[in-house]
N, C-alpha and C positions, 0 to 999 in steps of 0.2 A: 583865273585869279584863285590863289589859295587861301582860305580863310583859316585862322589859327582857331583852335577850339579853346574856349573859355576854361581854366583850370579850377577845378572845385574839389575841396577836401571834406569828405563826410565824416563827422565827428559822432562818436557813440560810446557806450560802455561795452566792456567785453561781453556782457550778457546780451548785448545786441548784434552779434556777429552775423547772424542770418538776415536781420533787418537792413544792416549796413551793406551786405552783399546785393540784396535786392534793390536797395536805393542806388547802389553804384552801377548797376546793370540798367536801370531805368534812365539815369542821368547820361550814361555813356550812349544810350540809344538815342537820347534827345541832343547829343552833339557835344557834350562836355568831355573834357580829359579828366578823368577822375582818379583821386587818391584816397586811400582809406588807411586807418591805423592797422599796424601789424599786430595781430593778436596770437600768432603762433607762440607756443611755449618758447621761453628764452633758454639756452644752454646753460648759460652763467650769467653773472653780474654784468660782466663786460658785453655780453650780447644783448643783454636787456638794454643797457645804456645806449648801445649803437642804434637799436630799433627806436628807442624814444627820440634819439637825436635825428634820425631819419623821419620819423613822423613830423617832428616840430620843423624840419627843413621844408617838407612838402606844405606844411601850414603856411610858412612864410611865402612860399612860391605861389600859393593859391590866390586866385582873383577874390575867392569868397569861401568861407567855411560854413557849410550846412550842417546843422545838428539835429539828430532824431529827439523826439519827445523826452525829456528828462535829462538830456545830456548837456544842457547849457552849463553845468558845472564841470565839464570835463578840462584836462589839461590843455588840450587842443583849442578849446573855445578861449580859454584865457590867455593863451599864447597868442592867438589871432588878435584878440583885442589889444594886447600889449604891443603888437607891431603893426597895429592899424589895418589889419585884414578885416573886411567887413563879415560879420557873422549873422546867419539867417536861419529861420527854422526850415527844416528839409521841406516840409510841406508846402511852404511858400515858393520854393525854387521849382519843386515839381509842378506846381500850379502854373508858374511862368512858363516852363517848359512846353506845357502841353498847348499853351496859347501862342507860341511862337509860329 
């Protein structure tokens, strides 16, 4: 029987890119399908809008949005709350993943 991996989106600020990458690796190792914001430099305004739209679509598709400390005010967290996607502190998700 094939078990589906829970989808999780890791939210954080652009200054948190390295912490987001580390969290994503830990969550993937714990069995989650992980999505993160795209912080690569935008080529132009259309590119930026497309990346934001992709990030928000990933938020809507997630089972949960986990946010880094201080990132509870990000667009992704607000969007998750608007669409009824649960939001939790990243530390809480990582603690649960360890006890699974």
